[in-house]
PyMOL Python script that loads the backbone (N, CA, C, O; Angstrom):
from pymol import cmd

cmd.read_pdbstr("""\
ATOM      1  N   MET A   1     -41.770  61.385   1.054  1.00  0.00           N
ATOM      2  CA  MET A   1     -40.475  62.070   0.640  1.00  0.00           C
ATOM      3  C   MET A   1     -40.530  63.442   1.194  1.00  0.00           C
ATOM      4  O   MET A   1     -41.535  64.153   1.187  1.00  0.00           O
ATOM      5  N   ALA A   2     -39.409  63.748   1.659  1.00  0.00           N
ATOM      6  CA  ALA A   2     -39.214  65.116   2.343  1.00  0.00           C
ATOM      7  C   ALA A   2     -38.810  65.946   1.337  1.00  0.00           C
ATOM      8  O   ALA A   2     -38.257  65.448   0.357  1.00  0.00           O
ATOM      9  N   ALA A   3     -39.025  67.364   1.418  1.00  0.00           N
ATOM     10  CA  ALA A   3     -38.360  68.436   0.696  1.00  0.00           C
ATOM     11  C   ALA A   3     -37.003  68.130   0.608  1.00  0.00           C
ATOM     12  O   ALA A   3     -36.503  67.320   1.388  1.00  0.00           O
ATOM     13  N   GLY A   4     -36.275  68.757  -0.362  1.00  0.00           N
ATOM     14  CA  GLY A   4     -34.945  68.860  -0.597  1.00  0.00           C
ATOM     15  C   GLY A   4     -34.183  67.501  -1.173  1.00  0.00           C
ATOM     16  O   GLY A   4     -34.753  66.947  -2.113  1.00  0.00           O
ATOM     17  N   ALA A   5     -33.124  67.002  -0.761  1.00  0.00           N
ATOM     18  CA  ALA A   5     -32.418  66.025  -1.428  1.00  0.00           C
ATOM     19  C   ALA A   5     -33.331  64.771  -1.593  1.00  0.00           C
ATOM     20  O   ALA A   5     -33.354  64.181  -2.673  1.00  0.00           O
ATOM     21  N   GLU A   6     -34.092  64.352  -0.523  1.00  0.00           N
ATOM     22  CA  GLU A   6     -34.826  63.279  -0.701  1.00  0.00           C
ATOM     23  C   GLU A   6     -35.825  63.187  -1.602  1.00  0.00           C
ATOM     24  O   GLU A   6     -36.137  62.095  -2.078  1.00  0.00           O
ATOM     25  N   ALA A   7     -36.449  64.341  -1.942  1.00  0.00           N
ATOM     26  CA  ALA A   7     -37.560  64.590  -2.874  1.00  0.00           C
ATOM     27  C   ALA A   7     -36.853  64.560  -4.481  1.00  0.00           C
ATOM     28  O   ALA A   7     -37.546  64.488  -5.496  1.00  0.00           O
ATOM     29  N   ARG A   8     -35.555  64.620  -4.487  1.00  0.00           N
ATOM     30  CA  ARG A   8     -35.043  64.732  -5.849  1.00  0.00           C
ATOM     31  C   ARG A   8     -34.783  63.265  -6.525  1.00  0.00           C
ATOM     32  O   ARG A   8     -34.157  62.455  -5.843  1.00  0.00           O
ATOM     33  N   ARG A   9     -35.122  62.971  -7.515  1.00  0.00           N
ATOM     34  CA  ARG A   9     -34.741  61.715  -8.170  1.00  0.00           C
ATOM     35  C   ARG A   9     -34.451  61.770  -9.793  1.00  0.00           C
ATOM     36  O   ARG A   9     -35.248  62.364 -10.518  1.00  0.00           O
ATOM     37  N   ALA A  10     -33.447  61.220 -10.259  1.00  0.00           N
ATOM     38  CA  ALA A  10     -33.215  61.230 -11.666  1.00  0.00           C
ATOM     39  C   ALA A  10     -34.207  60.339 -12.353  1.00  0.00           C
ATOM     40  O   ALA A  10     -34.351  59.148 -12.078  1.00  0.00           O
ATOM     41  N   SER A  11     -34.896  61.009 -13.287  1.00  0.00           N
ATOM     42  CA  SER A  11     -36.001  60.506 -14.104  1.00  0.00           C
ATOM     43  C   SER A  11     -35.785  58.949 -14.468  1.00  0.00           C
ATOM     44  O   SER A  11     -36.743  58.176 -14.462  1.00  0.00           O
ATOM     45  N   GLY A  12     -34.524  58.546 -14.772  1.00  0.00           N
ATOM     46  CA  GLY A  12     -34.291  57.276 -15.037  1.00  0.00           C
ATOM     47  C   GLY A  12     -34.551  56.099 -13.836  1.00  0.00           C
ATOM     48  O   GLY A  12     -34.721  54.899 -14.050  1.00  0.00           O
ATOM     49  N   GLY A  13     -34.537  56.736 -12.596  1.00  0.00           N
ATOM     50  CA  GLY A  13     -34.790  55.910 -11.423  1.00  0.00           C
ATOM     51  C   GLY A  13     -36.204  55.941 -11.000  1.00  0.00           C
ATOM     52  O   GLY A  13     -36.474  55.371  -9.943  1.00  0.00           O
ATOM     53  N   VAL A  14     -37.118  56.501 -11.643  1.00  0.00           N
ATOM     54  CA  VAL A  14     -38.623  56.549 -11.134  1.00  0.00           C
ATOM     55  C   VAL A  14     -39.276  55.310 -11.777  1.00  0.00           C
ATOM     56  O   VAL A  14     -40.225  54.775 -11.203  1.00  0.00           O
ATOM     57  N   ARG A  15     -38.860  54.889 -12.813  1.00  0.00           N
ATOM     58  CA  ARG A  15     -39.401  53.572 -13.507  1.00  0.00           C
ATOM     59  C   ARG A  15     -38.956  52.389 -12.860  1.00  0.00           C
ATOM     60  O   ARG A  15     -37.762  52.112 -12.975  1.00  0.00           O
ATOM     61  N   PRO A  16     -39.846  51.486 -12.064  1.00  0.00           N
ATOM     62  CA  PRO A  16     -39.537  50.314 -11.628  1.00  0.00           C
ATOM     63  C   PRO A  16     -39.697  49.354 -12.657  1.00  0.00           C
ATOM     64  O   PRO A  16     -40.477  49.497 -13.599  1.00  0.00           O
ATOM     65  N   LEU A  17     -38.783  48.145 -12.436  1.00  0.00           N
ATOM     66  CA  LEU A  17     -38.708  47.102 -13.210  1.00  0.00           C
ATOM     67  C   LEU A  17     -39.949  46.579 -13.800  1.00  0.00           C
ATOM     68  O   LEU A  17     -40.687  46.144 -12.916  1.00  0.00           O
ATOM     69  N   GLY A  18     -40.415  46.472 -14.927  1.00  0.00           N
ATOM     70  CA  GLY A  18     -41.515  46.018 -15.416  1.00  0.00           C
ATOM     71  C   GLY A  18     -42.791  47.032 -15.339  1.00  0.00           C
ATOM     72  O   GLY A  18     -43.944  46.648 -15.533  1.00  0.00           O
ATOM     73  N   GLY A  19     -42.498  48.138 -15.086  1.00  0.00           N
ATOM     74  CA  GLY A  19     -43.418  49.376 -14.983  1.00  0.00           C
ATOM     75  C   GLY A  19     -43.580  49.832 -16.363  1.00  0.00           C
ATOM     76  O   GLY A  19     -43.174  49.215 -17.348  1.00  0.00           O
ATOM     77  N   PRO A  20     -44.265  51.070 -16.375  1.00  0.00           N
ATOM     78  CA  PRO A  20     -44.521  51.514 -17.635  1.00  0.00           C
ATOM     79  C   PRO A  20     -43.485  51.978 -18.372  1.00  0.00           C
ATOM     80  O   PRO A  20     -42.491  52.389 -17.774  1.00  0.00           O
ATOM     81  N   CYS A  21     -43.532  51.994 -19.851  1.00  0.00           N
ATOM     82  CA  CYS A  21     -42.386  52.309 -20.634  1.00  0.00           C
ATOM     83  C   CYS A  21     -42.033  53.839 -20.644  1.00  0.00           C
ATOM     84  O   CYS A  21     -42.782  54.732 -20.249  1.00  0.00           O
ATOM     85  N   ARG A  22     -40.897  53.983 -21.108  1.00  0.00           N
ATOM     86  CA  ARG A  22     -40.184  54.989 -20.911  1.00  0.00           C
ATOM     87  C   ARG A  22     -40.789  56.422 -21.483  1.00  0.00           C
ATOM     88  O   ARG A  22     -40.522  57.535 -21.032  1.00  0.00           O
ATOM     89  N   SER A  23     -41.672  56.114 -22.592  1.00  0.00           N
ATOM     90  CA  SER A  23     -42.455  57.239 -23.277  1.00  0.00           C
ATOM     91  C   SER A  23     -43.623  57.632 -22.279  1.00  0.00           C
ATOM     92  O   SER A  23     -44.000  58.800 -22.185  1.00  0.00           O
ATOM     93  N   THR A  24     -44.103  56.736 -21.637  1.00  0.00           N
ATOM     94  CA  THR A  24     -45.416  56.820 -20.655  1.00  0.00           C
ATOM     95  C   THR A  24     -44.656  57.784 -19.621  1.00  0.00           C
ATOM     96  O   THR A  24     -45.135  58.902 -19.432  1.00  0.00           O
ATOM     97  N   VAL A  25     -43.544  57.414 -18.974  1.00  0.00           N
ATOM     98  CA  VAL A  25     -43.111  57.912 -17.848  1.00  0.00           C
ATOM     99  C   VAL A  25     -42.596  59.428 -18.309  1.00  0.00           C
ATOM    100  O   VAL A  25     -42.817  60.352 -17.527  1.00  0.00           O
ATOM    101  N   SER A  26     -41.972  59.674 -19.460  1.00  0.00           N
ATOM    102  CA  SER A  26     -41.828  60.980 -19.972  1.00  0.00           C
ATOM    103  C   SER A  26     -42.939  61.692 -20.216  1.00  0.00           C
ATOM    104  O   SER A  26     -42.801  62.886 -19.950  1.00  0.00           O
ATOM    105  N   HIS A  27     -44.184  61.326 -20.705  1.00  0.00           N
ATOM    106  CA  HIS A  27     -45.310  61.960 -20.833  1.00  0.00           C
ATOM    107  C   HIS A  27     -45.793  62.535 -19.275  1.00  0.00           C
ATOM    108  O   HIS A  27     -46.055  63.717 -19.052  1.00  0.00           O
ATOM    109  N   HIS A  28     -45.843  61.554 -18.368  1.00  0.00           N
ATOM    110  CA  HIS A  28     -46.430  62.040 -17.148  1.00  0.00           C
ATOM    111  C   HIS A  28     -45.469  63.063 -16.570  1.00  0.00           C
ATOM    112  O   HIS A  28     -45.970  64.058 -16.046  1.00  0.00           O
ATOM    113  N   MET A  29     -44.179  62.941 -16.602  1.00  0.00           N
ATOM    114  CA  MET A  29     -43.363  64.030 -16.149  1.00  0.00           C
ATOM    115  C   MET A  29     -43.579  65.424 -16.722  1.00  0.00           C
ATOM    116  O   MET A  29     -43.478  66.450 -16.048  1.00  0.00           O
ATOM    117  N   LYS A  30     -43.894  65.384 -18.059  1.00  0.00           N
ATOM    118  CA  LYS A  30     -44.001  66.556 -18.752  1.00  0.00           C
ATOM    119  C   LYS A  30     -45.417  67.161 -18.218  1.00  0.00           C
ATOM    120  O   LYS A  30     -45.538  68.373 -18.036  1.00  0.00           O
ATOM    121  N   ILE A  31     -46.325  66.380 -18.013  1.00  0.00           N
ATOM    122  CA  ILE A  31     -47.632  66.800 -17.375  1.00  0.00           C
ATOM    123  C   ILE A  31     -47.593  67.286 -16.107  1.00  0.00           C
ATOM    124  O   ILE A  31     -48.393  68.162 -15.781  1.00  0.00           O
ATOM    125  N   MET A  32     -46.695  66.809 -15.243  1.00  0.00           N
ATOM    126  CA  MET A  32     -46.797  67.468 -14.047  1.00  0.00           C
ATOM    127  C   MET A  32     -45.771  68.516 -13.935  1.00  0.00           C
ATOM    128  O   MET A  32     -45.862  69.307 -12.997  1.00  0.00           O
ATOM    129  N   ARG A  33     -44.903  68.607 -14.694  1.00  0.00           N
ATOM    130  CA  ARG A  33     -43.955  69.751 -14.970  1.00  0.00           C
ATOM    131  C   ARG A  33     -44.797  70.882 -15.236  1.00  0.00           C
ATOM    132  O   ARG A  33     -44.917  71.809 -14.435  1.00  0.00           O
ATOM    133  N   GLU A  34     -45.440  70.822 -16.452  1.00  0.00           N
ATOM    134  CA  GLU A  34     -46.438  71.840 -17.072  1.00  0.00           C
ATOM    135  C   GLU A  34     -47.538  72.129 -16.075  1.00  0.00           C
ATOM    136  O   GLU A  34     -48.218  73.128 -16.313  1.00  0.00           O
ATOM    137  N   ALA A  35     -47.816  71.440 -15.029  1.00  0.00           N
ATOM    138  CA  ALA A  35     -49.012  71.739 -13.962  1.00  0.00           C
ATOM    139  C   ALA A  35     -48.326  72.350 -12.898  1.00  0.00           C
ATOM    140  O   ALA A  35     -49.080  72.832 -12.052  1.00  0.00           O
ATOM    141  N   GLY A  36     -47.072  72.481 -12.677  1.00  0.00           N
ATOM    142  CA  GLY A  36     -46.370  73.019 -11.565  1.00  0.00           C
ATOM    143  C   GLY A  36     -46.223  72.170 -10.444  1.00  0.00           C
ATOM    144  O   GLY A  36     -45.796  72.615  -9.378  1.00  0.00           O
ATOM    145  N   ILE A  37     -46.521  71.064 -10.585  1.00  0.00           N
ATOM    146  CA  ILE A  37     -46.280  69.933  -9.614  1.00  0.00           C
ATOM    147  C   ILE A  37     -44.696  69.661  -9.277  1.00  0.00           C
ATOM    148  O   ILE A  37     -44.208  69.517  -8.156  1.00  0.00           O
ATOM    149  N   THR A  38     -44.086  69.632 -10.424  1.00  0.00           N
ATOM    150  CA  THR A  38     -42.671  69.312 -10.196  1.00  0.00           C
ATOM    151  C   THR A  38     -41.816  70.375 -11.022  1.00  0.00           C
ATOM    152  O   THR A  38     -42.308  71.113 -11.875  1.00  0.00           O
ATOM    153  N   SER A  39     -40.491  70.356 -10.662  1.00  0.00           N
ATOM    154  CA  SER A  39     -39.551  71.448 -11.466  1.00  0.00           C
ATOM    155  C   SER A  39     -38.400  70.430 -11.877  1.00  0.00           C
ATOM    156  O   SER A  39     -38.089  69.541 -11.084  1.00  0.00           O
ATOM    157  N   THR A  40     -37.786  70.546 -13.065  1.00  0.00           N
ATOM    158  CA  THR A  40     -36.879  69.531 -13.565  1.00  0.00           C
ATOM    159  C   THR A  40     -35.614  70.630 -13.848  1.00  0.00           C
ATOM    160  O   THR A  40     -35.806  71.763 -14.291  1.00  0.00           O
ATOM    161  N   ARG A  41     -34.276  70.066 -13.500  1.00  0.00           N
ATOM    162  CA  ARG A  41     -33.302  70.782 -13.903  1.00  0.00           C
ATOM    163  C   ARG A  41     -32.333  69.709 -14.537  1.00  0.00           C
ATOM    164  O   ARG A  41     -32.315  68.523 -14.206  1.00  0.00           O
ATOM    165  N   ALA A  42     -31.597  70.245 -15.414  1.00  0.00           N
ATOM    166  CA  ALA A  42     -30.363  69.483 -15.942  1.00  0.00           C
ATOM    167  C   ALA A  42     -29.316  69.346 -15.397  1.00  0.00           C
ATOM    168  O   ALA A  42     -28.776  70.394 -15.044  1.00  0.00           O
ATOM    169  N   VAL A  43     -28.642  68.129 -15.121  1.00  0.00           N
ATOM    170  CA  VAL A  43     -27.199  67.909 -14.465  1.00  0.00           C
ATOM    171  C   VAL A  43     -26.716  66.808 -15.318  1.00  0.00           C
ATOM    172  O   VAL A  43     -27.033  65.619 -15.306  1.00  0.00           O
ATOM    173  N   GLY A  44     -25.774  67.533 -16.159  1.00  0.00           N
ATOM    174  CA  GLY A  44     -25.092  66.838 -17.117  1.00  0.00           C
ATOM    175  C   GLY A  44     -26.033  66.010 -18.098  1.00  0.00           C
ATOM    176  O   GLY A  44     -26.956  66.634 -18.622  1.00  0.00           O
ATOM    177  N   ARG A  45     -25.910  64.922 -18.336  1.00  0.00           N
ATOM    178  CA  ARG A  45     -26.921  64.112 -19.191  1.00  0.00           C
ATOM    179  C   ARG A  45     -28.186  63.693 -18.556  1.00  0.00           C
ATOM    180  O   ARG A  45     -29.043  63.190 -19.283  1.00  0.00           O
ATOM    181  N   ASN A  46     -28.413  63.832 -17.311  1.00  0.00           N
ATOM    182  CA  ASN A  46     -29.591  63.382 -16.478  1.00  0.00           C
ATOM    183  C   ASN A  46     -30.452  64.666 -16.188  1.00  0.00           C
ATOM    184  O   ASN A  46     -30.021  65.780 -16.485  1.00  0.00           O
ATOM    185  N   ARG A  47     -31.626  64.488 -15.625  1.00  0.00           N
ATOM    186  CA  ARG A  47     -32.503  65.384 -15.382  1.00  0.00           C
ATOM    187  C   ARG A  47     -33.084  64.965 -13.880  1.00  0.00           C
ATOM    188  O   ARG A  47     -33.514  63.843 -13.610  1.00  0.00           O
ATOM    189  N   CYS A  48     -33.021  65.977 -13.045  1.00  0.00           N
ATOM    190  CA  CYS A  48     -33.609  65.889 -11.586  1.00  0.00           C
ATOM    191  C   CYS A  48     -34.860  66.339 -11.684  1.00  0.00           C
ATOM    192  O   CYS A  48     -35.209  67.240 -12.447  1.00  0.00           O
ATOM    193  N   VAL A  49     -35.682  65.648 -10.813  1.00  0.00           N
ATOM    194  CA  VAL A  49     -36.928  66.148 -10.777  1.00  0.00           C
ATOM    195  C   VAL A  49     -37.195  66.363  -9.238  1.00  0.00           C
ATOM    196  O   VAL A  49     -36.803  65.500  -8.452  1.00  0.00           O
ATOM    197  N   GLN A  50     -37.808  67.419  -8.812  1.00  0.00           N
ATOM    198  CA  GLN A  50     -38.190  67.675  -7.362  1.00  0.00           C
ATOM    199  C   GLN A  50     -39.531  68.169  -7.349  1.00  0.00           C
ATOM    200  O   GLN A  50     -39.856  69.006  -8.191  1.00  0.00           O
ATOM    201  N   LEU A  51     -40.399  67.736  -6.452  1.00  0.00           N
ATOM    202  CA  LEU A  51     -41.666  68.112  -6.093  1.00  0.00           C
ATOM    203  C   LEU A  51     -41.708  69.593  -5.637  1.00  0.00           C
ATOM    204  O   LEU A  51     -40.810  70.083  -4.953  1.00  0.00           O
ATOM    205  N   ARG A  52     -42.713  70.225  -6.021  1.00  0.00           N
ATOM    206  CA  ARG A  52     -42.891  71.885  -5.585  1.00  0.00           C
ATOM    207  C   ARG A  52     -43.943  71.835  -4.901  1.00  0.00           C
ATOM    208  O   ARG A  52     -44.999  71.705  -5.522  1.00  0.00           O
ATOM    209  N   HIS A  53     -43.976  71.917  -3.485  1.00  0.00           N
ATOM    210  CA  HIS A  53     -44.816  71.788  -2.598  1.00  0.00           C
ATOM    211  C   HIS A  53     -45.594  73.119  -2.485  1.00  0.00           C
ATOM    212  O   HIS A  53     -46.771  73.040  -2.134  1.00  0.00           O
ATOM    213  N   ALA A  54     -45.058  74.338  -2.746  1.00  0.00           N
ATOM    214  CA  ALA A  54     -45.666  75.528  -2.568  1.00  0.00           C
ATOM    215  C   ALA A  54     -46.979  75.923  -3.432  1.00  0.00           C
ATOM    216  O   ALA A  54     -48.039  76.300  -2.933  1.00  0.00           O
ATOM    217  N   ASP A  55     -46.734  75.778  -4.739  1.00  0.00           N
ATOM    218  CA  ASP A  55     -47.694  75.942  -5.485  1.00  0.00           C
ATOM    219  C   ASP A  55     -49.046  75.068  -5.492  1.00  0.00           C
ATOM    220  O   ASP A  55     -50.164  75.583  -5.463  1.00  0.00           O
ATOM    221  N   PRO A  56     -48.812  73.710  -5.534  1.00  0.00           N
ATOM    222  CA  PRO A  56     -50.043  72.976  -5.215  1.00  0.00           C
ATOM    223  C   PRO A  56     -50.712  72.960  -3.894  1.00  0.00           C
ATOM    224  O   PRO A  56     -51.911  72.694  -3.804  1.00  0.00           O
ATOM    225  N   ASP A  57     -50.009  73.223  -2.911  1.00  0.00           N
ATOM    226  CA  ASP A  57     -50.443  73.609  -1.465  1.00  0.00           C
ATOM    227  C   ASP A  57     -51.067  74.920  -1.454  1.00  0.00           C
ATOM    228  O   ASP A  57     -51.726  75.243  -0.466  1.00  0.00           O
ATOM    229  N   ALA A  58     -50.961  75.570  -2.257  1.00  0.00           N
ATOM    230  CA  ALA A  58     -51.741  77.045  -2.133  1.00  0.00           C
ATOM    231  C   ALA A  58     -53.116  76.571  -2.565  1.00  0.00           C
ATOM    232  O   ALA A  58     -54.096  76.872  -1.884  1.00  0.00           O
ATOM    233  N   GLY A  59     -53.229  75.850  -3.655  1.00  0.00           N
ATOM    234  CA  GLY A  59     -54.559  75.660  -4.031  1.00  0.00           C
ATOM    235  C   GLY A  59     -55.276  74.542  -3.635  1.00  0.00           C
ATOM    236  O   GLY A  59     -56.498  74.444  -3.754  1.00  0.00           O
ATOM    237  N   PHE A  60     -54.317  73.435  -3.019  1.00  0.00           N
ATOM    238  CA  PHE A  60     -55.185  72.151  -2.549  1.00  0.00           C
ATOM    239  C   PHE A  60     -54.157  71.845  -1.180  1.00  0.00           C
ATOM    240  O   PHE A  60     -53.227  71.040  -1.146  1.00  0.00           O
ATOM    241  N   PRO A  61     -54.592  72.671  -0.165  1.00  0.00           N
ATOM    242  CA  PRO A  61     -53.667  72.514   1.201  1.00  0.00           C
ATOM    243  C   PRO A  61     -53.630  71.053   1.700  1.00  0.00           C
ATOM    244  O   PRO A  61     -54.705  70.560   2.040  1.00  0.00           O
ATOM    245  N   GLY A  62     -52.438  70.265   1.785  1.00  0.00           N
ATOM    246  CA  GLY A  62     -52.312  68.989   2.464  1.00  0.00           C
ATOM    247  C   GLY A  62     -52.481  67.906   1.402  1.00  0.00           C
ATOM    248  O   GLY A  62     -52.340  66.746   1.788  1.00  0.00           O
ATOM    249  N   LEU A  63     -52.781  68.140   0.027  1.00  0.00           N
ATOM    250  CA  LEU A  63     -53.153  67.069  -0.716  1.00  0.00           C
ATOM    251  C   LEU A  63     -51.595  66.385  -1.049  1.00  0.00           C
ATOM    252  O   LEU A  63     -51.545  65.155  -1.060  1.00  0.00           O
ATOM    253  N   LEU A  64     -50.544  67.027  -1.274  1.00  0.00           N
ATOM    254  CA  LEU A  64     -49.327  66.264  -1.707  1.00  0.00           C
ATOM    255  C   LEU A  64     -48.850  65.627  -0.325  1.00  0.00           C
ATOM    256  O   LEU A  64     -48.432  64.472  -0.396  1.00  0.00           O
ATOM    257  N   ASP A  65     -48.859  66.036   0.501  1.00  0.00           N
ATOM    258  CA  ASP A  65     -48.529  65.497   1.944  1.00  0.00           C
ATOM    259  C   ASP A  65     -49.503  63.923   2.140  1.00  0.00           C
ATOM    260  O   ASP A  65     -48.985  62.861   2.484  1.00  0.00           O
ATOM    261  N   ALA A  66     -50.753  64.077   1.877  1.00  0.00           N
ATOM    262  CA  ALA A  66     -51.502  63.095   1.897  1.00  0.00           C
ATOM    263  C   ALA A  66     -51.234  61.901   1.063  1.00  0.00           C
ATOM    264  O   ALA A  66     -51.410  60.772   1.522  1.00  0.00           O
ATOM    265  N   VAL A  67     -50.813  62.104  -0.149  1.00  0.00           N
ATOM    266  CA  VAL A  67     -50.497  61.317  -1.342  1.00  0.00           C
ATOM    267  C   VAL A  67     -49.022  60.727  -0.831  1.00  0.00           C
ATOM    268  O   VAL A  67     -48.804  59.516  -0.798  1.00  0.00           O
ATOM    269  N   LEU A  68     -48.205  61.554  -0.505  1.00  0.00           N
ATOM    270  CA  LEU A  68     -46.834  61.050  -0.063  1.00  0.00           C
ATOM    271  C   LEU A  68     -47.070  60.071   1.033  1.00  0.00           C
ATOM    272  O   LEU A  68     -46.574  58.945   1.013  1.00  0.00           O
ATOM    273  N   MET A  69     -47.723  60.448   1.851  1.00  0.00           N
ATOM    274  CA  MET A  69     -48.064  59.661   3.162  1.00  0.00           C
ATOM    275  C   MET A  69     -48.716  58.153   2.790  1.00  0.00           C
ATOM    276  O   MET A  69     -48.329  57.169   3.420  1.00  0.00           O
ATOM    277  N   SER A  70     -49.598  58.046   1.865  1.00  0.00           N
ATOM    278  CA  SER A  70     -50.208  56.955   1.511  1.00  0.00           C
ATOM    279  C   SER A  70     -49.047  56.082   0.871  1.00  0.00           C
ATOM    280  O   SER A  70     -48.993  54.894   1.192  1.00  0.00           O
ATOM    281  N   LEU A  71     -48.132  56.592   0.001  1.00  0.00           N
ATOM    282  CA  LEU A  71     -47.008  55.974  -0.832  1.00  0.00           C
ATOM    283  C   LEU A  71     -46.079  55.438   0.362  1.00  0.00           C
ATOM    284  O   LEU A  71     -45.628  54.294   0.315  1.00  0.00           O
ATOM    285  N   ALA A  72     -45.841  56.195   1.302  1.00  0.00           N
ATOM    286  CA  ALA A  72     -44.974  55.606   2.283  1.00  0.00           C
ATOM    287  C   ALA A  72     -45.417  54.539   3.113  1.00  0.00           C
ATOM    288  O   ALA A  72     -44.532  53.877   3.655  1.00  0.00           O
ATOM    289  N   ASP A  73     -46.730  54.201   3.347  1.00  0.00           N
ATOM    290  CA  ASP A  73     -47.245  52.855   3.951  1.00  0.00           C
ATOM    291  C   ASP A  73     -46.976  51.596   3.327  1.00  0.00           C
ATOM    292  O   ASP A  73     -47.397  50.554   3.830  1.00  0.00           O
TER     293      ASP A  73
END
""", "prot")
cmd.dss("prot")
cmd.show_as("cartoon", "prot")
cmd.util.cbc("prot")
cmd.orient("prot")
């Protein structure tokens, strides 16, 4: 996932069919937001989530890129 428009997803679009329940997804999104891995902004009734590369890359250079590359395979 690249930075910008491709990195943004509405939280409702994250959960695959048969995946974890909504409360589990909400909890994980909250943990990632509080850890500074993601930022969330309200757009009407939806929430858009975006990866924040700068903060995690400062402490763990290349980690997010490696994780995202493994998901692309």
